[in-house]
PDB file of N, CA, C, O and CB in Angstrom:
ATOM      1  N   MET A   1     -54.064  80.436 -10.167  1.00  0.00           N
ATOM      2  CA  MET A   1     -53.084  80.944  -9.595  1.00  0.00           C
ATOM      3  C   MET A   1     -53.472  81.541  -8.415  1.00  0.00           C
ATOM      4  O   MET A   1     -52.775  81.530  -7.400  1.00  0.00           O
ATOM      5  CB  MET A   1     -52.467  81.714 -10.365  1.00  0.00           C
ATOM      6  N   ALA A   2     -54.404  81.990  -8.493  1.00  0.00           N
ATOM      7  CA  ALA A   2     -54.876  83.013  -7.186  1.00  0.00           C
ATOM      8  C   ALA A   2     -55.080  81.756  -5.828  1.00  0.00           C
ATOM      9  O   ALA A   2     -55.105  82.024  -4.627  1.00  0.00           O
ATOM     10  CB  ALA A   2     -56.799  84.057  -7.646  1.00  0.00           C
ATOM     11  N   GLU A   3     -55.192  80.542  -6.376  1.00  0.00           N
ATOM     12  CA  GLU A   3     -55.746  79.870  -5.297  1.00  0.00           C
ATOM     13  C   GLU A   3     -54.410  79.100  -4.930  1.00  0.00           C
ATOM     14  O   GLU A   3     -54.390  78.345  -3.957  1.00  0.00           O
ATOM     15  CB  GLU A   3     -57.123  78.946  -5.654  1.00  0.00           C
ATOM     16  N   LYS A   4     -53.492  79.267  -5.585  1.00  0.00           N
ATOM     17  CA  LYS A   4     -51.959  78.780  -5.299  1.00  0.00           C
ATOM     18  C   LYS A   4     -51.780  79.824  -4.212  1.00  0.00           C
ATOM     19  O   LYS A   4     -51.595  79.387  -3.076  1.00  0.00           O
ATOM     20  CB  LYS A   4     -50.703  78.881  -6.707  1.00  0.00           C
ATOM     21  N   ILE A   5     -51.806  81.057  -4.380  1.00  0.00           N
ATOM     22  CA  ILE A   5     -51.342  81.924  -3.188  1.00  0.00           C
ATOM     23  C   ILE A   5     -52.259  82.036  -1.879  1.00  0.00           C
ATOM     24  O   ILE A   5     -51.691  82.332  -0.827  1.00  0.00           O
ATOM     25  CB  ILE A   5     -51.166  83.347  -3.712  1.00  0.00           C
ATOM     26  N   THR A   6     -53.642  81.818  -1.880  1.00  0.00           N
ATOM     27  CA  THR A   6     -53.884  81.714  -0.701  1.00  0.00           C
ATOM     28  C   THR A   6     -53.533  80.469  -0.266  1.00  0.00           C
ATOM     29  O   THR A   6     -53.037  80.495   0.861  1.00  0.00           O
ATOM     30  CB  THR A   6     -55.041  82.025  -0.464  1.00  0.00           C
ATOM     31  N   GLU A   7     -53.618  79.363  -0.775  1.00  0.00           N
ATOM     32  CA  GLU A   7     -53.038  77.962  -0.052  1.00  0.00           C
ATOM     33  C   GLU A   7     -51.810  78.110   0.387  1.00  0.00           C
ATOM     34  O   GLU A   7     -51.306  77.387   1.246  1.00  0.00           O
ATOM     35  CB  GLU A   7     -52.953  76.717  -0.932  1.00  0.00           C
ATOM     36  N   PHE A   8     -51.175  79.180  -0.247  1.00  0.00           N
ATOM     37  CA  PHE A   8     -49.666  78.969   0.166  1.00  0.00           C
ATOM     38  C   PHE A   8     -49.724  80.410   1.797  1.00  0.00           C
ATOM     39  O   PHE A   8     -48.915  80.544   2.715  1.00  0.00           O
ATOM     40  CB  PHE A   8     -48.231  79.519  -1.741  1.00  0.00           C
ATOM     41  N   ALA A   9     -50.680  80.993   1.578  1.00  0.00           N
ATOM     42  CA  ALA A   9     -50.745  81.893   2.522  1.00  0.00           C
ATOM     43  C   ALA A   9     -51.727  81.753   4.357  1.00  0.00           C
ATOM     44  O   ALA A   9     -51.876  82.390   5.400  1.00  0.00           O
ATOM     45  CB  ALA A   9     -51.290  82.951   1.545  1.00  0.00           C
ATOM     46  N   GLU A  10     -52.273  80.046   3.487  1.00  0.00           N
ATOM     47  CA  GLU A  10     -52.883  79.410   4.755  1.00  0.00           C
ATOM     48  C   GLU A  10     -52.035  78.396   5.611  1.00  0.00           C
ATOM     49  O   GLU A  10     -52.366  78.151   6.771  1.00  0.00           O
ATOM     50  CB  GLU A  10     -54.121  78.665   4.337  1.00  0.00           C
ATOM     51  N   ILE A  11     -51.041  77.866   5.079  1.00  0.00           N
ATOM     52  CA  ILE A  11     -50.278  76.986   5.450  1.00  0.00           C
ATOM     53  C   ILE A  11     -49.707  77.960   6.997  1.00  0.00           C
ATOM     54  O   ILE A  11     -50.100  77.648   8.121  1.00  0.00           O
ATOM     55  CB  ILE A  11     -49.150  76.526   4.098  1.00  0.00           C
ATOM     56  N   PRO A  12     -48.682  79.206   6.718  1.00  0.00           N
ATOM     57  CA  PRO A  12     -48.316  79.892   7.904  1.00  0.00           C
ATOM     58  C   PRO A  12     -49.544  80.219   9.161  1.00  0.00           C
ATOM     59  O   PRO A  12     -49.295  80.151  10.365  1.00  0.00           O
ATOM     60  CB  PRO A  12     -47.721  81.220   7.337  1.00  0.00           C
ATOM     61  N   GLN A  13     -50.727  80.536   8.647  1.00  0.00           N
ATOM     62  CA  GLN A  13     -51.603  80.736   9.670  1.00  0.00           C
ATOM     63  C   GLN A  13     -51.961  79.728  10.315  1.00  0.00           C
ATOM     64  O   GLN A  13     -52.115  79.812  11.533  1.00  0.00           O
ATOM     65  CB  GLN A  13     -52.583  81.279   9.346  1.00  0.00           C
ATOM     66  N   GLN A  14     -52.185  78.484   9.597  1.00  0.00           N
ATOM     67  CA  GLN A  14     -52.297  77.079  10.196  1.00  0.00           C
ATOM     68  C   GLN A  14     -51.257  76.896  11.149  1.00  0.00           C
ATOM     69  O   GLN A  14     -51.692  76.709  12.285  1.00  0.00           O
ATOM     70  CB  GLN A  14     -52.206  75.955   9.158  1.00  0.00           C
ATOM     71  N   PHE A  15     -49.797  76.889  11.022  1.00  0.00           N
ATOM     72  CA  PHE A  15     -49.251  76.543  12.141  1.00  0.00           C
ATOM     73  C   PHE A  15     -49.215  77.705  13.054  1.00  0.00           C
ATOM     74  O   PHE A  15     -49.395  77.358  14.221  1.00  0.00           O
ATOM     75  CB  PHE A  15     -48.019  75.985  11.905  1.00  0.00           C
ATOM     76  N   ILE A  16     -49.047  78.921  12.898  1.00  0.00           N
ATOM     77  CA  ILE A  16     -49.384  79.529  14.272  1.00  0.00           C
ATOM     78  C   ILE A  16     -50.532  79.628  14.764  1.00  0.00           C
ATOM     79  O   ILE A  16     -50.715  80.398  15.707  1.00  0.00           O
ATOM     80  CB  ILE A  16     -49.049  80.645  14.400  1.00  0.00           C
ATOM     81  N   LYS A  17     -51.406  78.985  14.315  1.00  0.00           N
ATOM     82  CA  LYS A  17     -52.973  78.697  15.270  1.00  0.00           C
ATOM     83  C   LYS A  17     -52.804  77.291  16.032  1.00  0.00           C
ATOM     84  O   LYS A  17     -53.079  77.175  17.226  1.00  0.00           O
ATOM     85  CB  LYS A  17     -54.608  78.503  14.088  1.00  0.00           C
ATOM     86  N   GLU A  18     -52.294  76.155  15.182  1.00  0.00           N
ATOM     87  CA  GLU A  18     -51.525  75.320  16.247  1.00  0.00           C
ATOM     88  C   GLU A  18     -50.784  75.256  17.347  1.00  0.00           C
ATOM     89  O   GLU A  18     -50.889  74.727  18.454  1.00  0.00           O
ATOM     90  CB  GLU A  18     -50.993  74.913  15.924  1.00  0.00           C
ATOM     91  N   GLY A  19     -49.600  76.268  16.494  1.00  0.00           N
ATOM     92  CA  GLY A  19     -48.441  76.396  17.930  1.00  0.00           C
ATOM     93  C   GLY A  19     -49.255  77.003  19.178  1.00  0.00           C
ATOM     94  O   GLY A  19     -49.238  76.604  20.342  1.00  0.00           O
ATOM     95  N   THR A  20     -50.054  78.201  18.556  1.00  0.00           N
ATOM     96  CA  THR A  20     -50.676  78.770  20.065  1.00  0.00           C
ATOM     97  C   THR A  20     -51.690  77.785  20.846  1.00  0.00           C
ATOM     98  O   THR A  20     -51.898  77.798  22.059  1.00  0.00           O
ATOM     99  CB  THR A  20     -51.605  80.235  19.807  1.00  0.00           C
ATOM    100  N   GLN A  21     -52.176  77.074  20.050  1.00  0.00           N
ATOM    101  CA  GLN A  21     -53.027  75.862  20.858  1.00  0.00           C
ATOM    102  C   GLN A  21     -51.897  75.042  21.824  1.00  0.00           C
ATOM    103  O   GLN A  21     -51.828  75.069  23.052  1.00  0.00           O
ATOM    104  CB  GLN A  21     -53.825  74.607  19.590  1.00  0.00           C
ATOM    105  N   PHE A  22     -51.224  74.466  21.078  1.00  0.00           N
ATOM    106  CA  PHE A  22     -50.263  73.906  22.075  1.00  0.00           C
ATOM    107  C   PHE A  22     -49.609  74.447  23.001  1.00  0.00           C
ATOM    108  O   PHE A  22     -49.354  73.673  23.923  1.00  0.00           O
ATOM    109  CB  PHE A  22     -49.454  73.434  21.624  1.00  0.00           C
ATOM    110  N   VAL A  23     -49.173  75.652  23.138  1.00  0.00           N
ATOM    111  CA  VAL A  23     -48.488  76.408  24.151  1.00  0.00           C
ATOM    112  C   VAL A  23     -49.617  76.500  25.202  1.00  0.00           C
ATOM    113  O   VAL A  23     -49.408  76.179  26.372  1.00  0.00           O
ATOM    114  CB  VAL A  23     -47.897  77.875  23.623  1.00  0.00           C
ATOM    115  N   ASN A  24     -50.767  76.924  24.787  1.00  0.00           N
ATOM    116  CA  ASN A  24     -51.880  77.560  25.397  1.00  0.00           C
ATOM    117  C   ASN A  24     -52.126  76.039  26.330  1.00  0.00           C
ATOM    118  O   ASN A  24     -52.135  76.082  27.560  1.00  0.00           O
ATOM    119  CB  ASN A  24     -53.264  78.226  24.161  1.00  0.00           C
ATOM    120  N   ARG A  25     -52.298  74.873  25.654  1.00  0.00           N
ATOM    121  CA  ARG A  25     -52.350  73.287  26.624  1.00  0.00           C
ATOM    122  C   ARG A  25     -51.115  72.814  27.243  1.00  0.00           C
ATOM    123  O   ARG A  25     -51.170  71.604  27.461  1.00  0.00           O
ATOM    124  CB  ARG A  25     -52.744  71.924  25.684  1.00  0.00           C
ATOM    125  N   CYS A  26     -49.837  73.454  27.658  1.00  0.00           N
ATOM    126  CA  CYS A  26     -48.934  73.273  27.783  1.00  0.00           C
ATOM    127  C   CYS A  26     -49.254  73.689  29.356  1.00  0.00           C
ATOM    128  O   CYS A  26     -50.165  74.455  29.670  1.00  0.00           O
ATOM    129  CB  CYS A  26     -48.052  73.797  26.818  1.00  0.00           C
ATOM    130  N   THR A  27     -48.368  73.064  30.272  1.00  0.00           N
ATOM    131  CA  THR A  27     -48.685  73.413  31.721  1.00  0.00           C
ATOM    132  C   THR A  27     -46.958  73.057  32.419  1.00  0.00           C
ATOM    133  O   THR A  27     -46.113  72.199  32.165  1.00  0.00           O
ATOM    134  CB  THR A  27     -50.242  72.217  32.452  1.00  0.00           C
ATOM    135  N   LYS A  28     -47.021  74.071  33.268  1.00  0.00           N
ATOM    136  CA  LYS A  28     -45.776  74.236  34.006  1.00  0.00           C
ATOM    137  C   LYS A  28     -45.778  72.831  34.981  1.00  0.00           C
ATOM    138  O   LYS A  28     -46.761  72.598  35.685  1.00  0.00           O
ATOM    139  CB  LYS A  28     -45.767  75.798  34.918  1.00  0.00           C
ATOM    140  N   PRO A  29     -44.596  71.911  34.964  1.00  0.00           N
ATOM    141  CA  PRO A  29     -44.496  70.721  35.692  1.00  0.00           C
ATOM    142  C   PRO A  29     -44.656  71.067  37.230  1.00  0.00           C
ATOM    143  O   PRO A  29     -44.169  72.149  37.560  1.00  0.00           O
ATOM    144  CB  PRO A  29     -43.140  70.014  35.364  1.00  0.00           C
ATOM    145  N   SER A  30     -45.191  70.404  38.104  1.00  0.00           N
ATOM    146  CA  SER A  30     -45.064  70.801  39.370  1.00  0.00           C
ATOM    147  C   SER A  30     -43.723  70.266  40.148  1.00  0.00           C
ATOM    148  O   SER A  30     -42.837  69.795  39.435  1.00  0.00           O
ATOM    149  CB  SER A  30     -46.292  70.384  40.019  1.00  0.00           C
ATOM    150  N   LYS A  31     -43.524  70.308  41.523  1.00  0.00           N
ATOM    151  CA  LYS A  31     -42.125  69.996  41.926  1.00  0.00           C
ATOM    152  C   LYS A  31     -42.023  68.473  41.780  1.00  0.00           C
ATOM    153  O   LYS A  31     -41.036  67.894  41.326  1.00  0.00           O
ATOM    154  CB  LYS A  31     -41.769  70.498  43.456  1.00  0.00           C
ATOM    155  N   GLU A  32     -43.126  67.897  42.204  1.00  0.00           N
ATOM    156  CA  GLU A  32     -42.940  66.353  42.255  1.00  0.00           C
ATOM    157  C   GLU A  32     -42.255  65.982  40.711  1.00  0.00           C
ATOM    158  O   GLU A  32     -41.200  65.354  40.632  1.00  0.00           O
ATOM    159  CB  GLU A  32     -44.605  65.488  42.541  1.00  0.00           C
ATOM    160  N   GLU A  33     -42.827  66.346  39.797  1.00  0.00           N
ATOM    161  CA  GLU A  33     -43.051  65.941  38.502  1.00  0.00           C
ATOM    162  C   GLU A  33     -41.455  66.330  38.011  1.00  0.00           C
ATOM    163  O   GLU A  33     -40.770  65.574  37.322  1.00  0.00           O
ATOM    164  CB  GLU A  33     -44.451  66.769  37.704  1.00  0.00           C
ATOM    165  N   TYR A  34     -41.021  67.635  38.499  1.00  0.00           N
ATOM    166  CA  TYR A  34     -39.706  68.313  38.062  1.00  0.00           C
ATOM    167  C   TYR A  34     -38.535  67.364  38.801  1.00  0.00           C
ATOM    168  O   TYR A  34     -37.467  67.217  38.207  1.00  0.00           O
ATOM    169  CB  TYR A  34     -39.642  70.077  38.603  1.00  0.00           C
ATOM    170  N   ILE A  35     -38.739  66.735  40.074  1.00  0.00           N
ATOM    171  CA  ILE A  35     -37.563  66.057  40.829  1.00  0.00           C
ATOM    172  C   ILE A  35     -37.720  64.871  40.092  1.00  0.00           C
ATOM    173  O   ILE A  35     -36.661  64.441  39.635  1.00  0.00           O
ATOM    174  CB  ILE A  35     -37.624  65.877  42.530  1.00  0.00           C
ATOM    175  N   GLN A  36     -39.120  63.962  39.744  1.00  0.00           N
ATOM    176  CA  GLN A  36     -38.621  63.061  39.559  1.00  0.00           C
ATOM    177  C   GLN A  36     -38.118  63.127  37.632  1.00  0.00           C
ATOM    178  O   GLN A  36     -37.635  62.103  37.148  1.00  0.00           O
ATOM    179  CB  GLN A  36     -39.627  62.007  40.211  1.00  0.00           C
ATOM    180  N   LEU A  37     -38.242  63.961  37.038  1.00  0.00           N
ATOM    181  CA  LEU A  37     -37.554  64.053  35.851  1.00  0.00           C
ATOM    182  C   LEU A  37     -36.207  64.569  35.806  1.00  0.00           C
ATOM    183  O   LEU A  37     -35.648  64.387  34.725  1.00  0.00           O
ATOM    184  CB  LEU A  37     -38.246  64.739  35.066  1.00  0.00           C
ATOM    185  N   CYS A  38     -35.640  65.075  36.558  1.00  0.00           N
ATOM    186  CA  CYS A  38     -34.170  65.375  37.243  1.00  0.00           C
ATOM    187  C   CYS A  38     -33.640  63.835  37.548  1.00  0.00           C
ATOM    188  O   CYS A  38     -32.549  63.540  37.058  1.00  0.00           O
ATOM    189  CB  CYS A  38     -34.289  66.427  38.881  1.00  0.00           C
ATOM    190  N   ARG A  39     -34.342  62.835  38.326  1.00  0.00           N
ATOM    191  CA  ARG A  39     -33.958  61.946  38.728  1.00  0.00           C
ATOM    192  C   ARG A  39     -33.816  61.223  37.524  1.00  0.00           C
ATOM    193  O   ARG A  39     -32.659  60.803  37.542  1.00  0.00           O
ATOM    194  CB  ARG A  39     -34.609  61.528  39.696  1.00  0.00           C
ATOM    195  N   ALA A  40     -34.448  60.805  36.350  1.00  0.00           N
ATOM    196  CA  ALA A  40     -34.394  59.946  35.260  1.00  0.00           C
ATOM    197  C   ALA A  40     -33.175  60.685  34.677  1.00  0.00           C
ATOM    198  O   ALA A  40     -32.212  60.049  34.248  1.00  0.00           O
ATOM    199  CB  ALA A  40     -35.783  59.814  34.323  1.00  0.00           C
ATOM    200  N   ILE A  41     -33.216  61.886  34.665  1.00  0.00           N
ATOM    201  CA  ILE A  41     -31.960  62.270  33.674  1.00  0.00           C
ATOM    202  C   ILE A  41     -30.714  61.988  34.342  1.00  0.00           C
ATOM    203  O   ILE A  41     -29.740  61.782  33.618  1.00  0.00           O
ATOM    204  CB  ILE A  41     -31.908  63.848  33.236  1.00  0.00           C
ATOM    205  N   ALA A  42     -30.577  61.944  35.531  1.00  0.00           N
ATOM    206  CA  ALA A  42     -29.235  61.626  36.319  1.00  0.00           C
ATOM    207  C   ALA A  42     -28.948  60.336  36.190  1.00  0.00           C
ATOM    208  O   ALA A  42     -27.783  59.962  36.049  1.00  0.00           O
ATOM    209  CB  ALA A  42     -29.245  61.909  37.791  1.00  0.00           C
ATOM    210  N   VAL A  43     -29.900  59.563  36.220  1.00  0.00           N
ATOM    211  CA  VAL A  43     -30.094  58.159  36.281  1.00  0.00           C
ATOM    212  C   VAL A  43     -29.331  57.815  34.627  1.00  0.00           C
ATOM    213  O   VAL A  43     -28.445  56.990  34.404  1.00  0.00           O
ATOM    214  CB  VAL A  43     -31.983  57.706  36.546  1.00  0.00           C
ATOM    215  N   GLY A  44     -29.905  58.601  33.777  1.00  0.00           N
ATOM    216  CA  GLY A  44     -29.531  58.132  32.219  1.00  0.00           C
ATOM    217  C   GLY A  44     -27.973  58.700  31.854  1.00  0.00           C
ATOM    218  O   GLY A  44     -27.234  58.168  31.025  1.00  0.00           O
ATOM    219  N   PHE A  45     -27.603  60.038  32.755  1.00  0.00           N
ATOM    220  CA  PHE A  45     -26.206  60.341  32.782  1.00  0.00           C
ATOM    221  C   PHE A  45     -25.167  59.244  33.255  1.00  0.00           C
ATOM    222  O   PHE A  45     -24.234  58.915  32.522  1.00  0.00           O
ATOM    223  CB  PHE A  45     -26.076  61.474  33.619  1.00  0.00           C
ATOM    224  N   VAL A  46     -25.335  58.777  34.314  1.00  0.00           N
ATOM    225  CA  VAL A  46     -24.957  57.857  35.073  1.00  0.00           C
ATOM    226  C   VAL A  46     -24.624  56.393  34.213  1.00  0.00           C
ATOM    227  O   VAL A  46     -23.579  55.743  34.210  1.00  0.00           O
ATOM    228  CB  VAL A  46     -26.032  57.789  36.113  1.00  0.00           C
ATOM    229  N   VAL A  47     -25.690  56.176  33.615  1.00  0.00           N
ATOM    230  CA  VAL A  47     -25.800  54.762  33.098  1.00  0.00           C
ATOM    231  C   VAL A  47     -24.806  54.993  31.578  1.00  0.00           C
ATOM    232  O   VAL A  47     -24.035  54.173  31.079  1.00  0.00           O
ATOM    233  CB  VAL A  47     -27.722  54.232  32.823  1.00  0.00           C
ATOM    234  N   MET A  48     -25.161  56.471  31.056  1.00  0.00           N
ATOM    235  CA  MET A  48     -24.513  56.443  29.980  1.00  0.00           C
ATOM    236  C   MET A  48     -22.700  56.603  30.170  1.00  0.00           C
ATOM    237  O   MET A  48     -21.887  56.550  29.247  1.00  0.00           O
ATOM    238  CB  MET A  48     -25.221  57.549  29.177  1.00  0.00           C
ATOM    239  N   GLY A  49     -22.473  56.756  31.272  1.00  0.00           N
ATOM    240  CA  GLY A  49     -21.097  57.223  31.974  1.00  0.00           C
ATOM    241  C   GLY A  49     -20.398  55.828  32.218  1.00  0.00           C
ATOM    242  O   GLY A  49     -19.427  55.433  31.573  1.00  0.00           O
ATOM    243  N   PHE A  50     -21.025  55.130  33.245  1.00  0.00           N
ATOM    244  CA  PHE A  50     -20.674  53.451  33.235  1.00  0.00           C
ATOM    245  C   PHE A  50     -20.684  52.852  31.988  1.00  0.00           C
ATOM    246  O   PHE A  50     -19.789  52.008  31.947  1.00  0.00           O
ATOM    247  CB  PHE A  50     -21.686  52.566  34.035  1.00  0.00           C
ATOM    248  N   ILE A  51     -21.362  52.928  30.859  1.00  0.00           N
ATOM    249  CA  ILE A  51     -21.092  52.036  29.592  1.00  0.00           C
ATOM    250  C   ILE A  51     -19.601  52.874  29.170  1.00  0.00           C
ATOM    251  O   ILE A  51     -18.558  52.258  28.953  1.00  0.00           O
ATOM    252  CB  ILE A  51     -22.583  52.111  28.192  1.00  0.00           C
ATOM    253  N   GLY A  52     -19.695  54.091  29.115  1.00  0.00           N
ATOM    254  CA  GLY A  52     -18.467  54.625  28.100  1.00  0.00           C
ATOM    255  C   GLY A  52     -17.126  54.275  29.128  1.00  0.00           C
ATOM    256  O   GLY A  52     -16.041  54.187  28.554  1.00  0.00           O
ATOM    257  N   TYR A  53     -17.151  54.079  30.571  1.00  0.00           N
ATOM    258  CA  TYR A  53     -16.329  53.686  31.230  1.00  0.00           C
ATOM    259  C   TYR A  53     -15.795  52.565  30.655  1.00  0.00           C
ATOM    260  O   TYR A  53     -14.649  52.511  30.208  1.00  0.00           O
ATOM    261  CB  TYR A  53     -16.714  53.587  32.329  1.00  0.00           C
ATOM    262  N   PHE A  54     -16.700  51.539  30.651  1.00  0.00           N
ATOM    263  CA  PHE A  54     -16.617  50.197  30.384  1.00  0.00           C
ATOM    264  C   PHE A  54     -16.051  49.701  29.324  1.00  0.00           C
ATOM    265  O   PHE A  54     -15.344  48.693  29.297  1.00  0.00           O
ATOM    266  CB  PHE A  54     -17.628  49.739  30.387  1.00  0.00           C
ATOM    267  N   VAL A  55     -16.403  50.533  28.236  1.00  0.00           N
ATOM    268  CA  VAL A  55     -16.153  50.246  26.790  1.00  0.00           C
ATOM    269  C   VAL A  55     -14.463  50.783  26.831  1.00  0.00           C
ATOM    270  O   VAL A  55     -13.562  49.980  26.589  1.00  0.00           O
ATOM    271  CB  VAL A  55     -17.371  51.223  25.586  1.00  0.00           C
ATOM    272  N   LYS A  56     -14.204  52.109  27.137  1.00  0.00           N
ATOM    273  CA  LYS A  56     -12.791  52.401  27.175  1.00  0.00           C
ATOM    274  C   LYS A  56     -12.257  51.548  27.937  1.00  0.00           C
ATOM    275  O   LYS A  56     -11.107  51.420  27.516  1.00  0.00           O
ATOM    276  CB  LYS A  56     -12.424  53.642  27.578  1.00  0.00           C
ATOM    277  N   LEU A  57     -12.477  50.601  29.189  1.00  0.00           N
ATOM    278  CA  LEU A  57     -11.725  49.797  29.870  1.00  0.00           C
ATOM    279  C   LEU A  57     -11.399  48.448  29.078  1.00  0.00           C
ATOM    280  O   LEU A  57     -10.339  47.829  29.173  1.00  0.00           O
ATOM    281  CB  LEU A  57     -12.381  49.594  31.122  1.00  0.00           C
ATOM    282  N   ILE A  58     -12.540  48.082  28.243  1.00  0.00           N
ATOM    283  CA  ILE A  58     -12.027  47.176  27.587  1.00  0.00           C
ATOM    284  C   ILE A  58     -11.375  47.561  26.348  1.00  0.00           C
ATOM    285  O   ILE A  58     -10.833  46.629  25.753  1.00  0.00           O
ATOM    286  CB  ILE A  58     -12.889  46.331  27.425  1.00  0.00           C
ATOM    287  N   HIS A  59     -11.314  48.465  25.930  1.00  0.00           N
ATOM    288  CA  HIS A  59     -10.629  48.935  24.589  1.00  0.00           C
ATOM    289  C   HIS A  59      -9.463  49.134  24.756  1.00  0.00           C
ATOM    290  O   HIS A  59      -8.753  48.822  23.801  1.00  0.00           O
ATOM    291  CB  HIS A  59     -11.071  50.070  23.977  1.00  0.00           C
ATOM    292  N   ILE A  60      -8.986  49.534  25.604  1.00  0.00           N
ATOM    293  CA  ILE A  60      -7.456  50.053  25.914  1.00  0.00           C
ATOM    294  C   ILE A  60      -6.721  48.544  25.938  1.00  0.00           C
ATOM    295  O   ILE A  60      -5.960  48.373  24.985  1.00  0.00           O
ATOM    296  CB  ILE A  60      -7.264  51.052  27.645  1.00  0.00           C
ATOM    297  N   PRO A  61      -6.800  47.720  26.629  1.00  0.00           N
ATOM    298  CA  PRO A  61      -6.263  46.107  26.410  1.00  0.00           C
ATOM    299  C   PRO A  61      -6.034  45.604  25.162  1.00  0.00           C
ATOM    300  O   PRO A  61      -4.968  45.122  24.780  1.00  0.00           O
ATOM    301  CB  PRO A  61      -7.189  45.100  26.902  1.00  0.00           C
ATOM    302  N   ILE A  62      -7.453  45.766  24.267  1.00  0.00           N
ATOM    303  CA  ILE A  62      -7.873  44.773  23.018  1.00  0.00           C
ATOM    304  C   ILE A  62      -7.013  46.138  22.197  1.00  0.00           C
ATOM    305  O   ILE A  62      -6.368  45.606  21.294  1.00  0.00           O
ATOM    306  CB  ILE A  62     -10.044  44.297  22.588  1.00  0.00           C
ATOM    307  N   ASN A  63      -6.882  46.957  22.186  1.00  0.00           N
ATOM    308  CA  ASN A  63      -5.852  48.003  21.571  1.00  0.00           C
ATOM    309  C   ASN A  63      -4.652  47.871  21.532  1.00  0.00           C
ATOM    310  O   ASN A  63      -4.116  47.897  20.424  1.00  0.00           O
ATOM    311  CB  ASN A  63      -5.844  49.074  22.053  1.00  0.00           C
ATOM    312  N   ASN A  64      -3.616  47.635  23.065  1.00  0.00           N
ATOM    313  CA  ASN A  64      -2.824  47.450  23.251  1.00  0.00           C
ATOM    314  C   ASN A  64      -2.095  46.257  22.747  1.00  0.00           C
ATOM    315  O   ASN A  64      -0.891  46.308  22.496  1.00  0.00           O
ATOM    316  CB  ASN A  64      -2.952  47.679  24.101  1.00  0.00           C
ATOM    317  N   ILE A  65      -3.114  44.729  22.531  1.00  0.00           N
ATOM    318  CA  ILE A  65      -2.876  43.611  21.886  1.00  0.00           C
ATOM    319  C   ILE A  65      -2.508  44.126  20.543  1.00  0.00           C
ATOM    320  O   ILE A  65      -1.302  44.224  20.313  1.00  0.00           O
ATOM    321  CB  ILE A  65      -4.008  42.649  21.936  1.00  0.00           C
ATOM    322  N   LEU A  66      -3.330  44.462  19.641  1.00  0.00           N
ATOM    323  CA  LEU A  66      -3.642  44.554  18.606  1.00  0.00           C
ATOM    324  C   LEU A  66      -2.401  45.487  17.876  1.00  0.00           C
ATOM    325  O   LEU A  66      -1.935  45.189  16.776  1.00  0.00           O
ATOM    326  CB  LEU A  66      -5.014  44.983  18.648  1.00  0.00           C
ATOM    327  N   VAL A  67      -1.945  46.680  18.687  1.00  0.00           N
ATOM    328  CA  VAL A  67      -1.028  47.733  18.214  1.00  0.00           C
ATOM    329  C   VAL A  67       0.318  47.212  18.564  1.00  0.00           C
ATOM    330  O   VAL A  67       1.344  47.677  18.068  1.00  0.00           O
ATOM    331  CB  VAL A  67      -1.305  49.169  18.861  1.00  0.00           C
ATOM    332  N   GLY A  68       0.297  46.117  19.533  1.00  0.00           N
ATOM    333  CA  GLY A  68       1.406  45.879  20.214  1.00  0.00           C
ATOM    334  C   GLY A  68       2.267  46.649  20.992  1.00  0.00           C
ATOM    335  O   GLY A  68       3.496  46.613  20.940  1.00  0.00           O
ATOM    336  N   GLY A  69       1.473  47.457  21.828  1.00  0.00           N
ATOM    337  CA  GLY A  69       2.391  48.219  22.773  1.00  0.00           C
ATOM    338  C   GLY A  69       3.234  49.468  21.697  1.00  0.00           C
ATOM    339  O   GLY A  69       4.172  50.026  22.267  1.00  0.00           O
ATOM    340  N   ALA A  70       3.084  49.722  20.873  1.00  0.00           N
ATOM    341  CA  ALA A  70       3.781  50.767  20.127  1.00  0.00           C
ATOM    342  C   ALA A  70       3.526  52.437  20.714  1.00  0.00           C
ATOM    343  O   ALA A  70       4.074  53.381  20.146  1.00  0.00           O
ATOM    344  CB  ALA A  70       3.232  50.584  18.553  1.00  0.00           C
TER     345      ALA A  70
END
């Protein structure tokens, strides 16, 4: 029984230890990395926007044909 309690107590301690190691290893991105990341995100937004636009563009005429313009 005591072994289970100590094992149960070790889990949060190990999680906190690994979390602090992860945070200490992380670094703030440089200006170039930040700009590159922003560009990649912007391209993703544009691509997803065009995909949504074309799906909507194709869906409206098909929906009108199926429903019959009601």
